[in-house]
C-alpha positions as CSV (number, residue, x, y, z in Angstrom):
1,M,-18.4,21.8,-5.6
2,I,-16.3,18.6,-6.0
3,N,-12.9,18.9,-7.5
4,I,-11.4,15.9,-9.2
5,M,-7.7,15.5,-9.8
6,K,-6.6,12.8,-12.3
7,I,-3.5,10.6,-11.9
8,K,-2.1,7.8,-13.9
9,V,-1.5,4.3,-12.3
10,E,2.2,3.6,-12.3
11,K,4.1,0.3,-12.6
12,L,5.5,-0.6,-9.2
13,T,9.2,-0.2,-9.1
14,A,11.6,0.2,-6.1
15,E,12.7,3.6,-7.3
16,A,9.2,5.0,-7.8
17,F,7.9,3.6,-4.5
18,A,10.9,4.6,-2.4
19,P,9.4,7.8,-1.0
20,Y,6.4,5.7,0.3
21,G,8.2,2.6,1.5
22,E,9.9,-0.5,0.1
23,V,9.1,-3.0,-2.6
24,I,9.4,-6.8,-2.3
25,E,9.6,-8.6,-5.6
26,F,10.3,-12.1,-6.9
27,A,14.0,-12.6,-6.7
28,S,16.0,-12.5,-9.9
29,T,19.0,-14.2,-8.2
30,A,19.8,-17.8,-7.6
31,P,17.7,-19.3,-4.8
32,D,19.2,-19.4,-1.3
33,F,17.8,-22.9,-0.7
34,S,16.3,-25.5,-2.9
35,G,15.0,-29.1,-2.8
36,D,13.1,-31.6,-4.8
37,G,10.5,-29.4,-6.7
38,W,11.1,-26.2,-4.8
39,N,13.3,-23.1,-4.6
40,C,13.4,-20.6,-1.8
41,W,14.7,-17.1,-1.5
42,F,15.1,-16.0,2.1
43,P,15.2,-13.3,3.3
44,V,14.1,-11.1,0.4
45,N,13.5,-8.2,2.8
46,L,13.2,-7.6,6.5
47,I,10.4,-5.8,8.3
48,K,12.4,-3.5,10.6
49,Y,10.0,-3.4,13.5
50,N,10.2,-4.8,17.0
51,Q,6.6,-5.7,17.8
52,A,4.5,-8.7,16.8
53,M,2.7,-8.3,13.5
54,G,-0.9,-9.1,13.0
55,I,-2.0,-10.7,9.8
56,G,-5.2,-9.3,8.1
57,I,-7.1,-10.2,5.0
58,T,-9.0,-7.6,3.0
59,E,-11.6,-8.3,0.4
60,S,-11.5,-5.7,-2.3
61,L,-14.7,-5.3,-4.3
62,K,-14.9,-3.6,-7.7
63,R,-15.6,0.1,-7.2
64,A,-15.0,3.5,-8.9
65,P,-11.4,4.4,-9.3
66,I,-11.9,7.4,-7.0
67,I,-10.0,8.2,-3.8
68,S,-11.8,10.6,-1.4
69,K,-10.0,9.9,1.8
70,M,-6.9,8.1,3.1
71,E,-5.6,6.7,6.4
72,R,-2.1,6.4,7.9
73,H,-0.4,4.6,10.8
74,V,2.1,7.0,12.4
75,D,3.4,4.4,14.8
76,N,4.0,1.4,12.6
77,V,4.7,0.0,9.2
78,E,2.3,-2.0,7.1
79,L,3.1,-4.7,4.6
80,L,0.5,-5.4,1.8
81,M,0.6,-8.4,-0.6
82,P,-1.8,-9.4,-3.4
83,I,-2.7,-13.0,-3.4
84,K,-3.9,-13.9,-6.9
85,D,-4.9,-10.7,-8.7
86,Q,-3.4,-7.3,-9.5
87,L,-4.1,-4.5,-7.1
88,I,-3.9,-0.7,-7.4
89,Q,-2.5,0.8,-4.2
90,P,-3.0,4.6,-3.9
91,M,-0.3,6.2,-1.7
92,G,0.4,9.6,-0.2
93,L,3.7,10.7,1.3
94,P,4.2,10.5,5.0
95,K,4.3,14.1,6.4
96,D,3.6,15.9,9.7
97,L,3.7,12.6,11.7
98,D,3.4,14.6,15.0
99,N,0.3,16.5,13.8
100,P,-2.9,14.4,14.5
101,A,-4.9,17.0,12.5
102,A,-2.8,16.5,9.4
103,L,-4.5,15.9,6.0
104,P,-3.3,13.8,3.2
105,D,-1.6,15.9,0.5
106,P,-3.1,15.2,-2.9
107,A,-0.1,16.6,-4.7
108,T,1.9,13.6,-3.3
109,V,-0.6,10.9,-4.2
110,K,0.4,8.2,-6.6
111,A,-1.3,4.9,-7.6
112,F,0.8,1.8,-8.0
113,L,0.0,-1.4,-9.8
114,L,1.0,-4.4,-7.7
115,E,1.3,-7.8,-9.4
116,P,0.9,-11.1,-7.6
117,G,4.4,-12.0,-6.3
118,Q,5.1,-8.4,-5.3
119,A,4.5,-6.7,-2.0
120,I,5.1,-3.3,-0.4
121,I,6.1,-2.2,3.0
122,M,4.6,1.2,3.7
123,K,6.7,3.7,5.7
124,K,5.3,4.8,9.1
125,G,2.8,7.5,8.4
126,A,2.4,6.9,4.7
127,W,-1.1,7.8,3.6
128,H,-3.0,5.1,1.8
129,D,-6.4,4.0,0.6
130,A,-7.6,0.4,0.7
131,A,-6.2,-1.3,-2.4
132,H,-8.5,-1.4,-5.4
133,T,-9.1,-4.5,-7.5
134,L,-9.3,-4.6,-11.3
135,S,-11.5,-7.7,-11.2
136,D,-14.9,-8.1,-9.6
137,S,-13.4,-8.9,-6.3
138,T,-10.1,-10.2,-4.8
139,I,-8.4,-10.6,-1.5
140,Y,-5.1,-9.5,-0.2
141,Y,-3.0,-9.9,2.9
142,F,-1.7,-7.1,5.1
143,F,0.6,-7.3,8.1
144,S,0.8,-4.6,10.8
145,E,1.2,-4.3,14.5
146,K,-2.0,-5.0,16.3
147,S,-3.0,-1.8,18.0
148,D,-5.8,-0.4,20.0
149,Q,-5.3,2.9,18.2
150,V,-8.1,3.8,15.7
151,Y,-6.7,5.2,12.5
152,P,-9.3,7.6,11.0
153,W,-10.0,7.9,7.3
154,V,-9.3,11.5,6.5
155,P,-10.8,13.4,3.5
156,F,-8.7,15.7,1.3
157,K,-8.9,19.4,1.9
158,D,-11.7,21.2,0.1
159,N,-13.6,18.0,-0.8
160,L,-11.0,17.1,-3.4
161,K,-11.2,13.7,-5.0
162,I,-8.6,11.8,-7.0
163,R,-9.4,9.6,-10.0
164,F,-6.8,7.2,-11.1
165,E,-6.6,5.8,-14.6
166,L,-4.7,2.9,-16.1
C-alpha cells in the first residue's frame, strides 16, 4: 500500500528556511558598487566552505508533484539558484549525519517556492529532492564540492510518498 502525505508549498523566507540552510535574496539595501548602467551588491552572502566548488546545471522537466525519495550530502553544502523560472525545492531536516543508513524524515519535509533572483544554501546533510519546475522545463544552477562520493537517493520509510500543492 502506498501512503501519500500532503504538504503545502511555502513562500521562501529566511525564517522558514533557517532549519534547512540560508536564503540569498535580491538586496533591499543601497548597492555596494555601481557604474554606468549597473548596480552590484557584494557580498550578499558567503559560502562557508574551504574546498573548491563545482558548478552544475540541472534540467528540471515537468513531473508529478510527488516526492518518493531524497538525497543528502553529509560532508558539504550545496547552493541552488533558479535561472529564469520559479522552482519548488522540497527539503528535509538534516539529522543523523553520522548514520549512513538514516532515512529522510517525512515529518520534517517542506516544499519552498524559489523565485528567480533567490538562491538557497542547504546545510550539510539537509535532505532534498531535485527541484521541480512549474513550467514544461527549466534549468537551474547548483554549486557543491566535487566529490567522488556517491550520494544515494533514499526512499521514505514504509513506501511513503509526499505530494506538494501550491
